[in-house]
C-alpha positions as CSV (number, residue, x, y, z in Angstrom):
1,M,54.4,-11.6,-72.1
2,T,54.0,-11.4,-69.4
3,S,50.7,-10.6,-66.6
4,G,50.5,-7.2,-64.6
5,I,48.5,-6.2,-61.4
6,G,45.6,-6.1,-63.3
7,D,44.8,-9.3,-64.8
8,K,45.8,-10.5,-61.2
9,I,42.6,-8.9,-59.9
10,N,40.9,-10.0,-62.5
11,L,41.9,-13.6,-62.5
12,V,41.1,-13.5,-58.5
13,G,37.5,-11.8,-58.7
14,F,36.8,-14.3,-61.6
15,F,37.2,-17.5,-59.7
16,F,34.9,-15.6,-56.5
17,F,32.5,-14.4,-59.3
18,V,32.3,-18.5,-60.1
19,V,33.0,-19.9,-56.8
20,G,29.9,-17.5,-55.6
21,S,27.9,-18.3,-58.2
22,L,27.7,-21.5,-57.3
23,A,27.3,-21.1,-53.8
24,A,24.1,-20.1,-55.3
25,F,23.0,-22.8,-57.6
26,I,23.7,-25.0,-55.1
27,G,22.0,-22.8,-52.1
28,G,18.9,-22.3,-54.4
29,I,18.0,-26.3,-54.1
30,L,19.0,-26.4,-51.2
31,M,16.4,-24.3,-50.1
32,F,13.6,-25.4,-52.8
33,L,14.5,-29.3,-51.8
34,G,14.2,-27.9,-48.1
35,S,10.7,-27.1,-48.6
36,S,9.4,-29.7,-50.6
37,L,10.5,-31.8,-48.3
38,A,9.1,-29.6,-45.5
39,G,5.7,-28.6,-47.2
40,E,5.8,-25.0,-47.2
41,S,6.6,-23.4,-50.0
42,V,10.3,-20.6,-50.0
43,W,8.0,-17.9,-48.6
44,Q,7.0,-19.4,-46.4
45,N,8.7,-20.9,-44.9
46,L,11.5,-17.4,-44.6
47,K,8.2,-15.9,-43.0
48,K,8.4,-18.5,-40.2
49,I,11.3,-18.0,-39.8
50,Q,11.8,-14.3,-39.6
51,G,8.7,-14.5,-37.0
52,V,10.6,-17.3,-35.1
53,A,13.7,-13.7,-35.1
54,E,10.9,-11.1,-34.6
55,S,10.0,-13.3,-31.2
56,A,13.5,-14.0,-30.5
57,S,15.1,-9.4,-30.1
58,V,11.4,-8.3,-28.1
59,V,12.8,-7.5,-24.4
60,S,10.4,-9.4,-22.1
61,A,8.6,-7.0,-19.6
62,D,9.4,-6.8,-16.0
63,Q,7.7,-9.6,-14.2
64,W,9.2,-8.3,-10.2
65,T,9.6,-11.1,-8.0
66,P,8.1,-10.6,-4.2
67,I,10.7,-9.0,-2.1
68,V,13.0,-11.2,-0.4
69,R,15.0,-10.6,3.0
70,F,19.1,-11.0,2.8
71,D,20.7,-10.9,5.9
72,L,23.8,-9.8,6.7
73,Q,24.4,-10.2,10.7
74,G,27.9,-11.2,10.9
75,S,28.9,-10.7,7.7
76,I,29.3,-7.0,8.0
77,P,30.0,-5.5,11.1
78,M,26.5,-3.7,13.0
79,S,28.5,-0.4,12.4
80,A,29.0,-0.2,9.1
81,K,27.3,3.1,8.0
82,T,27.7,2.1,4.1
83,V,28.4,-1.5,2.2
84,K,30.2,-2.4,-1.0
85,F,28.4,-5.3,-3.0
86,S,29.3,-7.2,-6.0
87,Y,26.1,-8.6,-7.3
88,Y,25.4,-11.9,-9.9
89,M,22.8,-12.8,-12.0
90,Q,22.1,-14.9,-14.9
91,S,19.0,-16.2,-17.1
92,S,18.9,-18.5,-20.3
93,D,16.1,-16.1,-21.6
94,T,18.2,-13.7,-22.5
95,R,14.9,-11.5,-23.9
96,I,14.9,-10.9,-19.8
97,P,16.9,-7.5,-18.4
98,L,18.9,-9.1,-15.7
99,K,17.8,-6.2,-13.0
100,M,17.5,-5.6,-9.2
101,T,16.7,-3.6,-6.3
102,I,18.9,-3.7,-3.4
103,S,17.2,-1.1,-0.2
104,P,17.9,-1.0,3.5
105,S,14.2,-1.1,4.0
106,E,11.5,-3.0,3.1
107,S,9.8,0.9,2.4
108,G,12.4,0.9,-0.7
109,L,13.7,4.0,1.0
110,G,17.9,4.1,-0.2
111,K,16.7,1.5,-2.7
112,G,19.0,1.1,-5.5
113,L,19.0,-0.5,-8.6
114,A,21.9,-2.6,-10.2
115,S,21.4,-4.0,-13.7
116,G,23.6,-6.0,-16.0
117,G,24.8,-9.5,-16.4
118,Q,27.7,-8.6,-12.6
119,G,29.0,-5.2,-10.6
120,V,29.1,-3.6,-7.5
121,I,27.1,-1.3,-6.0
122,E,27.5,0.9,-2.7
123,I,24.4,1.1,0.1
124,K,24.2,3.0,2.6
125,M,22.6,0.8,5.6
126,I,20.0,1.0,8.3
127,N,20.3,-2.5,9.6
128,P,22.4,-5.5,9.4
129,E,19.8,-7.0,6.4
130,L,18.6,-6.1,3.1
131,F,15.9,-6.1,0.8
132,V,16.1,-8.3,-2.7
133,S,13.5,-8.0,-6.2
134,V,14.4,-8.7,-9.3
135,S,13.1,-8.1,-12.3
136,H,11.6,-12.0,-13.7
137,P,11.1,-14.9,-11.6
138,T,14.5,-16.7,-14.2
139,I,16.6,-14.6,-13.5
140,Q,19.2,-16.0,-10.5
141,W,20.8,-14.2,-8.3
142,S,23.6,-14.0,-5.8
143,L,25.0,-10.8,-3.9
144,V,28.9,-10.6,-1.1
145,P,29.5,-8.0,0.4
146,T,32.9,-7.4,-0.5
147,G,33.9,-3.6,1.8
148,Y,32.3,-1.2,4.3
149,S,33.0,2.1,6.1
150,F,32.2,3.4,9.5
């Protein structure tokens, strides 16, 4: 008697059913063993883990840093009208949005907003200095001029 494709699929399905049932059984035993060692019920432990997961996914509010003067003398010609910058931002906390404002004047006139870990932004220049602020004090950032036009 030969076995057809249906018989082989049934055999594979039975194998995964047995392995899955065994894994679920062992997982249940380990869950109750861990809860008894921790001194909490399984449900209390799961609720605690859920709270940690939810708090890790909440985006942190913006806490803009004081404006930093970024001097460009020696990096670009004095007569440059627009300058392209390559920016890089990083924070160890994944809940912090990576945002940066870049302005050619302290008043914020002509402000550009850069967001994300890295990219390129073009700013119209008034004088060879910029004013930079980031959305959170823990953000490490760098700004490098990569091109200019007259």
